[in-house]
N, CA, C and O atoms as a GROMACS GRO file, in nm:
protein
  568
    1UNK      N    1  -0.928   1.207  -2.880
    1UNK     CA    2  -0.798   1.172  -2.826
    1UNK      C    3  -0.732   1.293  -2.760
    1UNK      O    4  -0.677   1.282  -2.650
    2UNK      N    5  -0.737   1.407  -2.827
    2UNK     CA    6  -0.677   1.528  -2.771
    2UNK      C    7  -0.752   1.573  -2.646
    2UNK      O    8  -0.692   1.626  -2.554
    3UNK      N    9  -0.882   1.550  -2.645
    3UNK     CA   10  -0.962   1.589  -2.528
    3UNK      C   11  -0.925   1.503  -2.407
    3UNK      O   12  -0.922   1.554  -2.295
    4UNK      N   13  -0.898   1.373  -2.428
    4UNK     CA   14  -0.857   1.285  -2.320
    4UNK      C   15  -0.721   1.327  -2.264
    4UNK      O   16  -0.700   1.323  -2.143
    5UNK      N   17  -0.629   1.366  -2.352
    5UNK     CA   18  -0.499   1.414  -2.308
    5UNK      C   19  -0.514   1.541  -2.225
    5UNK      O   20  -0.445   1.559  -2.125
    6UNK      N   21  -0.604   1.627  -2.267
    6UNK     CA   22  -0.626   1.752  -2.195
    6UNK      C   23  -0.680   1.724  -2.054
    6UNK      O   24  -0.636   1.787  -1.958
    7UNK      N   25  -0.774   1.631  -2.043
    7UNK     CA   26  -0.828   1.595  -1.912
    7UNK      C   27  -0.719   1.535  -1.823
    7UNK      O   28  -0.710   1.567  -1.705
    8UNK      N   29  -0.637   1.448  -1.882
    8UNK     CA   30  -0.529   1.386  -1.805
    8UNK      C   31  -0.431   1.491  -1.754
    8UNK      O   32  -0.389   1.486  -1.638
    9UNK      N   33  -0.394   1.584  -1.839
    9UNK     CA   34  -0.297   1.687  -1.799
    9UNK      C   35  -0.354   1.775  -1.689
    9UNK      O   36  -0.284   1.808  -1.593
   10UNK      N   37  -0.479   1.813  -1.701
   10UNK     CA   38  -0.542   1.895  -1.597
   10UNK      C   39  -0.551   1.817  -1.466
   10UNK      O   40  -0.522   1.871  -1.359
   11UNK      N   41  -0.591   1.690  -1.473
   11UNK     CA   42  -0.600   1.607  -1.353
   11UNK      C   43  -0.461   1.585  -1.292
   11UNK      O   44  -0.446   1.593  -1.170
   12UNK      N   45  -0.361   1.558  -1.375
   12UNK     CA   46  -0.224   1.535  -1.328
   12UNK      C   47  -0.170   1.656  -1.253
   12UNK      O   48  -0.124   1.645  -1.139
   13UNK      N   49  -0.176   1.773  -1.318
   13UNK     CA   50  -0.122   1.893  -1.253
   13UNK      C   51  -0.208   1.937  -1.135
   13UNK      O   52  -0.157   1.993  -1.038
   14UNK      N   53  -0.338   1.913  -1.142
   14UNK     CA   54  -0.425   1.945  -1.030
   14UNK      C   55  -0.394   1.858  -0.908
   14UNK      O   56  -0.385   1.908  -0.796
   15UNK      N   57  -0.377   1.727  -0.932
   15UNK     CA   58  -0.346   1.635  -0.823
   15UNK      C   59  -0.212   1.669  -0.758
   15UNK      O   60  -0.202   1.678  -0.636
   16UNK      N   61  -0.110   1.689  -0.841
   16UNK     CA   62   0.021   1.720  -0.784
   16UNK      C   63   0.026   1.860  -0.724
   16UNK      O   64   0.105   1.886  -0.634
   17UNK      N   65  -0.057   1.950  -0.774
   17UNK     CA   66  -0.067   2.082  -0.712
   17UNK      C   67  -0.126   2.074  -0.572
   17UNK      O   68  -0.077   2.138  -0.480
   18UNK      N   69  -0.231   1.993  -0.557
   18UNK     CA   70  -0.292   1.975  -0.424
   18UNK      C   71  -0.196   1.904  -0.330
   18UNK      O   72  -0.183   1.943  -0.214
   19UNK      N   73  -0.130   1.799  -0.378
   19UNK     CA   74  -0.035   1.727  -0.293
   19UNK      C   75   0.084   1.816  -0.256
   19UNK      O   76   0.138   1.804  -0.146
   20UNK      N   77   0.125   1.904  -0.346
   20UNK     CA   78   0.232   1.998  -0.314
   20UNK      C   79   0.188   2.096  -0.207
   20UNK      O   80   0.264   2.128  -0.117
   21UNK      N   81   0.065   2.143  -0.217
   21UNK     CA   82   0.012   2.234  -0.115
   21UNK      C   83   0.006   2.165   0.021
   21UNK      O   84   0.037   2.226   0.123
   22UNK      N   85  -0.035   2.038   0.023
   22UNK     CA   86  -0.038   1.963   0.149
   22UNK      C   87   0.104   1.944   0.203
   22UNK      O   88   0.126   1.955   0.323
   23UNK      N   89   0.199   1.915   0.114
   23UNK     CA   90   0.337   1.894   0.157
   23UNK      C   91   0.398   2.022   0.214
   23UNK      O   92   0.486   2.017   0.300
   24UNK      N   93   0.351   2.136   0.167
   24UNK     CA   94   0.406   2.264   0.215
   24UNK      C   95   0.347   2.306   0.348
   24UNK      O   96   0.401   2.395   0.414
   25UNK      N   97   0.237   2.246   0.389
   25UNK     CA   98   0.180   2.279   0.519
   25UNK      C   99   0.258   2.207   0.627
   25UNK      O  100   0.320   2.103   0.603
   26UNK      N  101   0.255   2.264   0.743
   26UNK     CA  102   0.332   2.206   0.853
   26UNK      C  103   0.262   2.081   0.904
   26UNK      O  104   0.152   2.089   0.959
   27UNK      N  105   0.325   1.967   0.888
   27UNK     CA  106   0.270   1.841   0.938
   27UNK      C  107   0.176   1.771   0.843
   27UNK      O  108   0.130   1.660   0.873
   28UNK      N  109   0.145   1.830   0.729
   28UNK     CA  110   0.051   1.768   0.636
   28UNK      C  111   0.100   1.636   0.582
   28UNK      O  112   0.027   1.537   0.581
   29UNK      N  113   0.224   1.634   0.536
   29UNK     CA  114   0.281   1.510   0.482
   29UNK      C  115   0.298   1.406   0.591
   29UNK      O  116   0.283   1.286   0.566
   30UNK      N  117   0.330   1.451   0.713
   30UNK     CA  118   0.346   1.357   0.824
   30UNK      C  119   0.215   1.287   0.856
   30UNK      O  120   0.212   1.166   0.881
   31UNK      N  121   0.107   1.362   0.856
   31UNK     CA  122  -0.024   1.302   0.884
   31UNK      C  123  -0.058   1.199   0.777
   31UNK      O  124  -0.108   1.091   0.809
   32UNK      N  125  -0.031   1.232   0.650
   32UNK     CA  126  -0.059   1.135   0.544
   32UNK      C  127   0.034   1.015   0.551
   32UNK      O  128  -0.007   0.904   0.519
   33UNK      N  129   0.159   1.036   0.593
   33UNK     CA  130   0.250   0.922   0.609
   33UNK      C  131   0.201   0.827   0.717
   33UNK      O  132   0.211   0.705   0.702
   34UNK      N  133   0.149   0.883   0.824
   34UNK     CA  134   0.099   0.799   0.933
   34UNK      C  135  -0.031   0.730   0.893
   34UNK      O  136  -0.049   0.611   0.920
   35UNK      N  137  -0.122   0.804   0.829
   35UNK     CA  138  -0.252   0.749   0.796
   35UNK      C  139  -0.247   0.652   0.677
   35UNK      O  140  -0.307   0.545   0.682
   36UNK      N  141  -0.175   0.690   0.573
   36UNK     CA  142  -0.174   0.609   0.452
   36UNK      C  143  -0.037   0.626   0.386
   36UNK      O  144  -0.012   0.726   0.319
   37UNK      N  145   0.051   0.530   0.406
   37UNK     CA  146   0.192   0.540   0.368
   37UNK      C  147   0.215   0.572   0.220
   37UNK      O  148   0.291   0.665   0.193
   38UNK      N  149   0.155   0.503   0.124
   38UNK     CA  150   0.186   0.535  -0.017
   38UNK      C  151   0.148   0.678  -0.055
   38UNK      O  152   0.223   0.746  -0.124
   39UNK      N  153   0.031   0.722  -0.010
   39UNK     CA  154  -0.010   0.860  -0.040
   39UNK      C  155   0.081   0.960   0.030
   39UNK      O  156   0.108   1.067  -0.024
   40UNK      N  157   0.127   0.926   0.149
   40UNK     CA  158   0.219   1.013   0.222
   40UNK      C  159   0.353   1.025   0.152
   40UNK      O  160   0.409   1.134   0.143
   41UNK      N  161   0.404   0.913   0.101
   41UNK     CA  162   0.530   0.917   0.026
   41UNK      C  163   0.515   0.997  -0.102
   41UNK      O  164   0.605   1.071  -0.140
   42UNK      N  165   0.402   0.982  -0.170
   42UNK     CA  166   0.376   1.061  -0.290
   42UNK      C  167   0.365   1.209  -0.256
   42UNK      O  168   0.407   1.294  -0.335
   43UNK      N  169   0.308   1.240  -0.141
   43UNK     CA  170   0.296   1.380  -0.099
   43UNK      C  171   0.433   1.440  -0.071
   43UNK      O  172   0.457   1.556  -0.103
   44UNK      N  173   0.523   1.362  -0.013
   44UNK     CA  174   0.658   1.412   0.014
   44UNK      C  175   0.730   1.441  -0.118
   44UNK      O  176   0.804   1.539  -0.128
   45UNK      N  177   0.709   1.356  -0.219
   45UNK     CA  178   0.777   1.374  -0.347
   45UNK      C  179   0.704   1.469  -0.442
   45UNK      O  180   0.760   1.506  -0.544
   46UNK      N  181   0.582   1.508  -0.410
   46UNK     CA  182   0.499   1.587  -0.501
   46UNK      C  183   0.562   1.720  -0.544
   46UNK      O  184   0.553   1.752  -0.662
   47UNK      N  185   0.625   1.798  -0.455
   47UNK     CA  186   0.684   1.924  -0.504
   47UNK      C  187   0.791   1.903  -0.610
   47UNK      O  188   0.799   1.980  -0.706
   48UNK      N  189   0.874   1.801  -0.594
   48UNK     CA  190   0.978   1.774  -0.692
   48UNK      C  191   0.918   1.724  -0.823
   48UNK      O  192   0.960   1.765  -0.931
   49UNK      N  193   0.819   1.636  -0.814
   49UNK     CA  194   0.753   1.585  -0.934
   49UNK      C  195   0.686   1.699  -1.009
   49UNK      O  196   0.694   1.706  -1.132
   50UNK      N  197   0.619   1.788  -0.937
   50UNK     CA  198   0.552   1.901  -1.001
   50UNK      C  199   0.652   1.995  -1.066
   50UNK      O  200   0.628   2.045  -1.176
   51UNK      N  201   0.763   2.020  -1.000
   51UNK     CA  202   0.865   2.109  -1.055
   51UNK      C  203   0.921   2.055  -1.187
   51UNK      O  204   0.931   2.128  -1.285
   52UNK      N  205   0.956   1.927  -1.189
   52UNK     CA  206   1.010   1.868  -1.313
   52UNK      C  207   0.901   1.853  -1.419
   52UNK      O  208   0.931   1.860  -1.538
   53UNK      N  209   0.778   1.832  -1.378
   53UNK     CA  210   0.670   1.823  -1.477
   53UNK      C  211   0.650   1.957  -1.546
   53UNK      O  212   0.631   1.963  -1.667
   54UNK      N  213   0.653   2.065  -1.468
   54UNK     CA  214   0.640   2.198  -1.527
   54UNK      C  215   0.760   2.228  -1.618
   54UNK      O  216   0.745   2.292  -1.722
   55UNK      N  217   0.878   2.180  -1.580
   55UNK     CA  218   0.996   2.201  -1.662
   55UNK      C  219   0.989   2.123  -1.793
   55UNK      O  220   1.052   2.162  -1.892
   56UNK      N  221   0.916   2.013  -1.796
   56UNK     CA  222   0.903   1.933  -1.917
   56UNK      C  223   0.791   1.979  -2.010
   56UNK      O  224   0.780   1.928  -2.121
   57UNK      N  225   0.708   2.074  -1.966
   57UNK     CA  226   0.598   2.122  -2.050
   57UNK      C  227   0.649   2.182  -2.181
   57UNK      O  228   0.593   2.151  -2.286
   58UNK      N  229   0.754   2.268  -2.180
   58UNK     CA  230   0.801   2.320  -2.309
   58UNK      C  231   0.850   2.210  -2.404
   58UNK      O  232   0.832   2.221  -2.525
   59UNK      N  233   0.912   2.105  -2.351
   59UNK     CA  234   0.956   1.995  -2.436
   59UNK      C  235   0.836   1.923  -2.496
   59UNK      O  236   0.836   1.889  -2.615
   60UNK      N  237   0.733   1.900  -2.417
   60UNK     CA  238   0.612   1.838  -2.470
   60UNK      C  239   0.546   1.923  -2.576
   60UNK      O  240   0.497   1.872  -2.677
   61UNK      N  241   0.543   2.054  -2.554
   61UNK     CA  242   0.485   2.144  -2.654
   61UNK      C  243   0.568   2.145  -2.781
   61UNK      O  244   0.513   2.148  -2.891
   62UNK      N  245   0.701   2.141  -2.767
   62UNK     CA  246   0.788   2.140  -2.885
   62UNK      C  247   0.773   2.011  -2.964
   62UNK      O  248   0.783   2.012  -3.086
   63UNK      N  249   0.749   1.901  -2.895
   63UNK     CA  250   0.733   1.773  -2.964
   63UNK      C  251   0.596   1.757  -3.029
   63UNK      O  252   0.581   1.676  -3.120
   64UNK      N  253   0.496   1.832  -2.983
   64UNK     CA  254   0.360   1.820  -3.038
   64UNK      C  255   0.334   1.912  -3.156
   64UNK      O  256   0.231   1.898  -3.222
   65UNK      N  257   0.421   2.005  -3.183
   65UNK     CA  258   0.398   2.096  -3.294
   65UNK      C  259   0.411   2.021  -3.426
   65UNK      O  260   0.489   1.926  -3.436
   66UNK      N  261   0.335   2.062  -3.528
   66UNK     CA  262   0.343   1.992  -3.657
   66UNK      C  263   0.480   2.007  -3.724
   66UNK      O  264   0.532   1.913  -3.783
   67UNK      N  265   0.539   2.126  -3.713
   67UNK     CA  266   0.672   2.148  -3.772
   67UNK      C  267   0.774   2.149  -3.658
   67UNK      O  268   0.792   2.249  -3.588
   68UNK      N  269   0.839   2.036  -3.641
   68UNK     CA  270   0.934   2.023  -3.532
   68UNK      C  271   1.071   2.075  -3.574
   68UNK      O  272   1.127   2.033  -3.675
   69UNK      N  273   1.123   2.169  -3.494
   69UNK     CA  274   1.257   2.221  -3.516
   69UNK      C  275   1.350   2.159  -3.413
   69UNK      O  276   1.322   2.157  -3.293
   70UNK      N  277   1.461   2.108  -3.462
   70UNK     CA  278   1.556   2.040  -3.374
   70UNK      C  279   1.611   2.136  -3.269
   70UNK      O  280   1.630   2.096  -3.153
   71UNK      N  281   1.637   2.260  -3.307
   71UNK     CA  282   1.693   2.357  -3.213
   71UNK      C  283   1.595   2.388  -3.100
   71UNK      O  284   1.635   2.402  -2.984
   72UNK      N  285   1.469   2.398  -3.132
   72UNK     CA  286   1.367   2.426  -3.030
   72UNK      C  287   1.353   2.306  -2.935
   72UNK      O  288   1.342   2.323  -2.814
   73UNK      N  289   1.354   2.187  -2.991
   73UNK     CA  290   1.343   2.066  -2.909
   73UNK      C  291   1.466   2.053  -2.818
   73UNK      O  292   1.453   2.019  -2.701
   74UNK      N  293   1.584   2.079  -2.872
   74UNK     CA  294   1.706   2.071  -2.791
   74UNK      C  295   1.705   2.176  -2.680
   74UNK      O  296   1.744   2.146  -2.567
   75UNK      N  297   1.661   2.296  -2.710
   75UNK     CA  298   1.655   2.401  -2.608
   75UNK      C  299   1.553   2.365  -2.501
   75UNK      O  300   1.578   2.388  -2.382
   76UNK      N  301   1.440   2.309  -2.540
   76UNK     CA  302   1.338   2.268  -2.443
   76UNK      C  303   1.387   2.152  -2.358
   76UNK      O  304   1.350   2.140  -2.242
   77UNK      N  305   1.470   2.064  -2.416
   77UNK     CA  306   1.523   1.951  -2.339
   77UNK      C  307   1.628   1.995  -2.239
   77UNK      O  308   1.650   1.928  -2.139
   78UNK      N  309   1.693   2.108  -2.264
   78UNK     CA  310   1.794   2.158  -2.172
   78UNK      C  311   1.735   2.218  -2.044
   78UNK      O  312   1.805   2.229  -1.944
   79UNK      N  313   1.608   2.255  -2.046
   79UNK     CA  314   1.546   2.317  -1.928
   79UNK      C  315   1.547   2.223  -1.807
   79UNK      O  316   1.596   2.262  -1.702
   80UNK      N  317   1.496   2.099  -1.818
   80UNK     CA  318   1.502   2.011  -1.700
   80UNK      C  319   1.643   1.972  -1.661
   80UNK      O  320   1.672   1.950  -1.544
   81UNK      N  321   1.733   1.963  -1.760
   81UNK     CA  322   1.872   1.930  -1.728
   81UNK      C  323   1.935   2.044  -1.648
   81UNK      O  324   2.003   2.020  -1.548
   82UNK      N  325   1.911   2.166  -1.692
   82UNK     CA  326   1.963   2.282  -1.618
   82UNK      C  327   1.900   2.291  -1.480
   82UNK      O  328   1.966   2.327  -1.383
   83UNK      N  329   1.773   2.258  -1.472
   83UNK     CA  330   1.703   2.261  -1.343
   83UNK      C  331   1.762   2.158  -1.246
   83UNK      O  332   1.761   2.178  -1.125
   84UNK      N  333   1.813   2.049  -1.299
   84UNK     CA  334   1.872   1.945  -1.214
   84UNK      C  335   2.012   1.982  -1.167
   84UNK      O  336   2.048   1.951  -1.054
   85UNK      N  337   2.092   2.046  -1.252
   85UNK     CA  338   2.233   2.068  -1.219
   85UNK      C  339   2.266   2.206  -1.165
   85UNK      O  340   2.353   2.217  -1.078
   86UNK      N  341   2.201   2.310  -1.211
   86UNK     CA  342   2.240   2.446  -1.173
   86UNK      C  343   2.221   2.473  -1.024
   86UNK      O  344   2.311   2.529  -0.962
   87UNK      N  345   2.109   2.435  -0.962
   87UNK     CA  346   2.096   2.464  -0.817
   87UNK      C  347   2.202   2.395  -0.732
   87UNK      O  348   2.251   2.452  -0.635
   88UNK      N  349   2.238   2.271  -0.768
   88UNK     CA  350   2.340   2.202  -0.689
   88UNK      C  351   2.476   2.268  -0.705
   88UNK      O  352   2.551   2.277  -0.608
   89UNK      N  353   2.509   2.312  -0.824
   89UNK     CA  354   2.636   2.382  -0.844
   89UNK      C  355   2.638   2.514  -0.769
   89UNK      O  356   2.740   2.553  -0.710
   90UNK      N  357   2.525   2.583  -0.771
   90UNK     CA  358   2.517   2.711  -0.701
   90UNK      C  359   2.526   2.692  -0.549
   90UNK      O  360   2.597   2.766  -0.482
   91UNK      N  361   2.456   2.593  -0.496
   91UNK     CA  362   2.460   2.570  -0.352
   91UNK      C  363   2.598   2.522  -0.308
   91UNK      O  364   2.641   2.552  -0.197
   92UNK      N  365   2.667   2.446  -0.394
   92UNK     CA  366   2.803   2.403  -0.362
   92UNK      C  367   2.896   2.523  -0.352
   92UNK      O  368   2.979   2.530  -0.261
   93UNK      N  369   2.882   2.618  -0.445
   93UNK     CA  370   2.964   2.738  -0.441
   93UNK      C  371   2.931   2.822  -0.318
   93UNK      O  372   3.020   2.877  -0.254
   94UNK      N  373   2.802   2.834  -0.286
   94UNK     CA  374   2.763   2.910  -0.167
   94UNK      C  375   2.816   2.844  -0.040
   94UNK      O  376   2.855   2.914   0.053
   95UNK      N  377   2.817   2.712  -0.035
   95UNK     CA  378   2.871   2.642   0.082
   95UNK      C  379   3.021   2.667   0.096
   95UNK      O  380   3.070   2.687   0.207
   96UNK      N  381   3.093   2.667  -0.015
   96UNK     CA  382   3.236   2.697  -0.010
   96UNK      C  383   3.260   2.841   0.036
   96UNK      O  384   3.350   2.867   0.116
   97UNK      N  385   3.179   2.936  -0.015
   97UNK     CA  386   3.193   3.075   0.028
   97UNK      C  387   3.163   3.091   0.176
   97UNK      O  388   3.232   3.165   0.247
   98UNK      N  389   3.061   3.022   0.224
   98UNK     CA  390   3.025   3.029   0.365
   98UNK      C  391   3.137   2.972   0.452
   98UNK      O  392   3.172   3.030   0.554
   99UNK      N  393   3.192   2.859   0.411
   99UNK     CA  394   3.302   2.798   0.487
   99UNK      C  395   3.424   2.890   0.488
   99UNK      O  396   3.493   2.900   0.590
  100UNK      N  397   3.451   2.957   0.376
  100UNK     CA  398   3.565   3.049   0.372
  100UNK      C  399   3.542   3.168   0.465
  100UNK      O  400   3.634   3.212   0.533
  101UNK      N  401   3.420   3.219   0.467
  101UNK     CA  402   3.389   3.332   0.558
  101UNK      C  403   3.401   3.290   0.703
  101UNK      O  404   3.455   3.365   0.785
  102UNK      N  405   3.351   3.172   0.735
  102UNK     CA  406   3.355   3.127   0.874
  102UNK      C  407   3.498   3.098   0.919
  102UNK      O  408   3.535   3.130   1.031
  103UNK      N  409   3.577   3.037   0.832
  103UNK     CA  410   3.714   3.007   0.871
  103UNK      C  411   3.800   3.132   0.873
  103UNK      O  412   3.900   3.137   0.945
  104UNK      N  413   3.763   3.234   0.796
  104UNK     CA  414   3.838   3.360   0.799
  104UNK      C  415   3.819   3.430   0.932
  104UNK      O  416   3.908   3.502   0.977
  105UNK      N  417   3.706   3.411   0.994
  105UNK     CA  418   3.681   3.474   1.125
  105UNK      C  419   3.768   3.411   1.234
  105UNK      O  420   3.792   3.474   1.337
  106UNK      N  421   3.814   3.289   1.211
  106UNK     CA  422   3.897   3.224   1.312
  106UNK      C  423   4.028   3.298   1.332
  106UNK      O  424   4.082   3.302   1.443
  107UNK      N  425   4.081   3.358   1.225
  107UNK     CA  426   4.210   3.424   1.233
  107UNK      C  427   4.198   3.574   1.245
  107UNK      O  428   4.299   3.641   1.267
  108UNK      N  429   4.081   3.630   1.232
  108UNK     CA  430   4.066   3.775   1.236
  108UNK      C  431   4.071   3.828   1.379
  108UNK      O  432   4.105   3.945   1.399
  109UNK      N  433   4.040   3.748   1.474
  109UNK     CA  434   4.045   3.795   1.614
  109UNK      C  435   4.143   3.707   1.692
  109UNK      O  436   4.147   3.585   1.676
  110UNK      N  437   4.219   3.774   1.774
  110UNK     CA  438   4.320   3.701   1.851
  110UNK      C  439   4.253   3.616   1.958
  110UNK      O  440   4.152   3.655   2.018
  111UNK      N  441   4.310   3.503   1.980
  111UNK     CA  442   4.257   3.414   2.084
  111UNK      C  443   4.294   3.468   2.221
  111UNK      O  444   4.408   3.509   2.244
  112UNK      N  445   4.199   3.469   2.309
  112UNK     CA  446   4.223   3.515   2.445
  112UNK      C  447   4.268   3.395   2.527
  112UNK      O  448   4.197   3.295   2.539
  113UNK      N  449   4.387   3.407   2.583
  113UNK     CA  450   4.436   3.296   2.663
  113UNK      C  451   4.400   3.321   2.809
  113UNK      O  452   4.421   3.430   2.862
  114UNK      N  453   4.348   3.221   2.868
  114UNK     CA  454   4.310   3.230   3.009
  114UNK      C  455   4.405   3.142   3.088
  114UNK      O  456   4.425   3.025   3.055
  115UNK      N  457   4.463   3.197   3.192
  115UNK     CA  458   4.552   3.112   3.272
  115UNK      C  459   4.469   3.006   3.345
  115UNK      O  460   4.361   3.033   3.398
  116UNK      N  461   4.523   2.887   3.346
  116UNK     CA  462   4.453   2.779   3.414
  116UNK      C  463   4.543   2.727   3.525
  116UNK      O  464   4.663   2.708   3.506
  117UNK      N  465   4.484   2.706   3.638
  117UNK     CA  466   4.561   2.651   3.748
  117UNK      C  467   4.476   2.548   3.820
  117UNK      O  468   4.353   2.547   3.809
  118UNK      N  469   4.541   2.465   3.891
  118UNK     CA  470   4.476   2.359   3.965
  118UNK      C  471   4.523   2.370   4.110
  118UNK      O  472   4.643   2.363   4.138
  119UNK      N  473   4.431   2.385   4.196
  119UNK     CA  474   4.466   2.400   4.338
  119UNK      C  475   4.414   2.279   4.412
  119UNK      O  476   4.295   2.247   4.406
  120UNK      N  477   4.503   2.213   4.481
  120UNK     CA  478   4.465   2.098   4.561
  120UNK      C  479   4.466   2.138   4.708
  120UNK      O  480   4.563   2.194   4.758
  121UNK      N  481   4.359   2.108   4.774
  121UNK     CA  482   4.353   2.137   4.916
  121UNK      C  483   4.404   2.017   4.993
  121UNK      O  484   4.365   1.903   4.966
  122UNK      N  485   4.489   2.041   5.085
  122UNK     CA  486   4.545   1.932   5.164
  122UNK      C  487   4.577   1.980   5.305
  122UNK      O  488   4.545   2.093   5.342
  123UNK      N  489   4.638   1.893   5.382
  123UNK     CA  490   4.670   1.929   5.520
  123UNK      C  491   4.818   1.956   5.540
  123UNK      O  492   4.866   1.958   5.653
  124UNK      N  493   4.891   1.977   5.432
  124UNK     CA  494   5.031   2.010   5.444
  124UNK      C  495   5.123   1.890   5.441
  124UNK      O  496   5.243   1.905   5.419
  125UNK      N  497   5.071   1.773   5.463
  125UNK     CA  498   5.155   1.653   5.461
  125UNK      C  499   5.166   1.594   5.320
  125UNK      O  500   5.255   1.514   5.295
  126UNK      N  501   5.077   1.633   5.230
  126UNK     CA  502   5.073   1.574   5.096
  126UNK      C  503   5.168   1.647   5.004
  126UNK      O  504   5.175   1.770   5.008
  127UNK      N  505   5.241   1.575   4.921
  127UNK     CA  506   5.335   1.632   4.825
  127UNK      C  507   5.322   1.551   4.695
  127UNK      O  508   5.272   1.439   4.694
  128UNK      N  509   5.369   1.613   4.585
  128UNK     CA  510   5.372   1.543   4.456
  128UNK      C  511   5.507   1.479   4.436
  128UNK      O  512   5.608   1.535   4.479
  129UNK      N  513   5.512   1.366   4.374
  129UNK     CA  514   5.638   1.300   4.344
  129UNK      C  515   5.627   1.152   4.370
  129UNK      O  516   5.517   1.102   4.396
  130UNK      N  517   5.739   1.080   4.363
  130UNK     CA  518   5.735   0.936   4.388
  130UNK      C  519   5.693   0.906   4.532
  130UNK      O  520   5.724   0.981   4.625
  131UNK      N  521   5.623   0.799   4.547
  131UNK     CA  522   5.571   0.764   4.679
  131UNK      C  523   5.678   0.686   4.758
  131UNK      O  524   5.690   0.564   4.746
  132UNK      N  525   5.752   0.757   4.838
  132UNK     CA  526   5.840   0.692   4.934
  132UNK      C  527   5.834   0.774   5.062
  132UNK      O  528   5.776   0.882   5.065
  133UNK      N  529   5.892   0.724   5.164
  133UNK     CA  530   5.881   0.785   5.295
  133UNK      C  531   5.942   0.927   5.298
  133UNK      O  532   5.898   1.010   5.378
  134UNK      N  533   6.040   0.954   5.215
  134UNK     CA  534   6.107   1.086   5.219
  134UNK      C  535   6.018   1.194   5.159
  134UNK      O  536   6.016   1.306   5.209
  135UNK      N  537   5.946   1.164   5.054
  135UNK     CA  538   5.864   1.268   4.991
  135UNK      C  539   5.725   1.278   5.048
  135UNK      O  540   5.666   1.386   5.046
  136UNK      N  541   5.669   1.167   5.098
  136UNK     CA  542   5.534   1.171   5.152
  136UNK      C  543   5.531   1.236   5.288
  136UNK      O  544   5.438   1.311   5.319
  137UNK      N  545   5.624   1.213   5.365
  137UNK     CA  546   5.627   1.269   5.498
  137UNK      C  547   5.634   1.159   5.601
  137UNK      O  548   5.608   1.043   5.572
  138UNK      N  549   5.668   1.196   5.718
  138UNK     CA  550   5.690   1.097   5.823
  138UNK      C  551   5.560   1.041   5.874
  138UNK      O  552   5.555   0.926   5.916
  139UNK      N  553   5.452   1.121   5.872
  139UNK     CA  554   5.329   1.074   5.934
  139UNK      C  555   5.237   0.999   5.842
  139UNK      O  556   5.137   0.945   5.888
  140UNK      N  557   5.267   0.991   5.712
  140UNK     CA  558   5.174   0.930   5.619
  140UNK      C  559   5.218   0.786   5.588
  140UNK      O  560   5.337   0.759   5.572
  141UNK      N  561   5.121   0.694   5.580
  141UNK     CA  562   5.156   0.556   5.546
  141UNK      C  563   5.186   0.544   5.398
  141UNK      O  564   5.123   0.610   5.315
  142UNK      N  565   5.281   0.460   5.365
  142UNK     CA  566   5.318   0.441   5.224
  142UNK      C  567   5.267   0.309   5.175
  142UNK      O  568   5.287   0.274   5.059
   0.00000   0.00000   0.00000
């Protein structure tokens, strides 16, 4: 029984290790998605599955020991939980810091104002204002 578990674990981690290596190559997962959709989807998910599987190894080892200590099992169970939450909290803080740095640059340098003008070329008879004979000119039709 233990030998069968050992074979399964080696095959499991070997398979996901190979699929992770394929997923890390440029275009590897895309080729598998095009050729064989289920294997391609598994290849895309393989790095995450492998990461959480490695994180669960200490919990499995703690549960298989003959003398199980609750503190060891609880500490081993916290590893995948921390792996799930800590990176997102850290990236959220980094995103806030980045946004603060970028918005601080908006006020650190004065805005350069450029004068804008609009020049209309005409023949001297054209004017701006209400369209009546007095403002348009004598020669222009209204």
